[in-house]
Every structure is written in structure tokens, then in C-alpha cells.
N, C-alpha and C positions, 0 to 999 in steps of 0.2 A: 631782140635787144641786146647788147654788149655790155658785160659789166667789167669796169677796170679799176683796177686799185690804183689810188693815187700815190703811193709810195714805191711802186713798182713799174717796171717797163715791160708789160707782158706782150706777147705776140697777139696779133689780131688776126682771126682767121676769116676769111670770106669768101663767098663764091661771085666772082665778077661776071658781068654780064657779056664781057668780051675777053678774047684770049689775050692776056697780058703776061708776057714772058719776062718781061724786063722790070727794072725798077723806074719805071717812067710814069708813074702814079703820084698823085699829091691827095694827102688826108686832110681834108678841111672839117675841124671840129667848131661847131656854133654853140656857145653858151645859150640855153634857151630863155634865161632870165635877163641876162644882161646884152645878148646878141652880139657877144665880142666873138671874131672869128680867129682861130688858130690854125695856120697851114703847117703842115707836117709832112716830109718824104721819107719814105722807109729807107732804112740802111742796110735791110737784109730781107732776103724772100725765100721762100719754100714753096715747092707745088706736090700736091698728091692728089692724083686724079682732077676732080673738078676743083678741089679746095686749094685756095691761095693764103698762105701764112704771111704775113708782114711784120716787121719789128719795127715800131715808131716810138720815138721819144714822146711820151706823153705827162711824164711824172713831174714836168716843170711847170705846167699849167693847169692840170685837172684840180677841182676842187671838191671837196666831200660833198655827198648828198646832192650833187648838181647834175642835171641831165644835160646833155648835149646832141644835137643833130649832127651825124657823120655823114660825109658825102665823098665819095672817091671819083676822082676824075683823072684823064689822061693830063699829062704836062703840058704837052702840045696844043690840045685841044680841050679848053675849059668847058666847051659845052657838051662834051662826050662824058656823061656820067655813067661809072661803071658800077656802082655800088652806093645804096643808101641804108641808113640805120639809124637807131637812137642808141646812145650810149648814157650808162649811169655810173657815177664815181663813187666808189666806197673806199674806206680808211683802212681796212685789213679784210681778210677773208672771213672772220667772224661775223662781220656785219650783214654779209648776203645772206646767212643761215638764218638770221634774227629779222630779216626784212621781209614785209608782207605788204601787198598791195592794197588790201584792206585795213592796214593798220589805224587804229583810232576809230574805225566806223564799225558802228554795230550792223549787223546783216540779219533781218528776221528770217528765221527758217521757214521754208514752204514745206507745212506739214499738211498732208491731206489724211482725214480719219475716216474717208468713205472706204470702209472694207466691204469685200463680197461677203454676202450672208448666204448660208446654205440651208 
């Protein structure tokens, strides 16, 4: 899962399934609740080994505490998906430190009192 800040356009680092050395990709963000689709093209890219870092303008549509499905595909071949992931939007960096997947849920600890007796 990728965590993005709604106030900043931070680069997105991915490992594409095909070798894409140009800016010929389209980033498709789909809001999980409203099913609204946002298409963005990267304006800068950087490669290190197998990692590709793309700069994409996301601050103009992201909403706080919202999940998005990310699909990256080739501009000329929409059927050729090179990366898929889930994106969560936060308001600032402090939010991610306080976020817990079990927030508001009580989980009963699994305690086993069967100790070995000698």
C-alpha cells in the first residue's frame, strides 16, 4: 500500500512489470467509495536498478482518509497494466504515525496458560 499526502505531490516509487524507460505511462486512481477515476501522467521519472520513481500531480484530487486503487498502464496500450496497488491518503505526516489498522477494534489476546510442569 502506498501512503500519499493530500497537500504534497510526493514521488511514487514502483517496480513495473515491464521495462518502461520513458514517460509513456498513465496513472489511474479510482476512488473506492465514489468510483471516480482520475487519470494522471508523470512529468518526471528516475530509475535506480529495478525501481522507477515517478512524479505525478495528485494534490488536486486526493481526499483525506480515502482509499484509491492505483493502476499504471502504457499510454498506447491500455490493456497492458504494468503496476497495481492501493493508495491511502493522509492530511499530514503525523497522521500516518497515529494510524492503526485495528483502530477502534478490540482484539482479544490469545493467551495460553498451559505451561510445562517438571
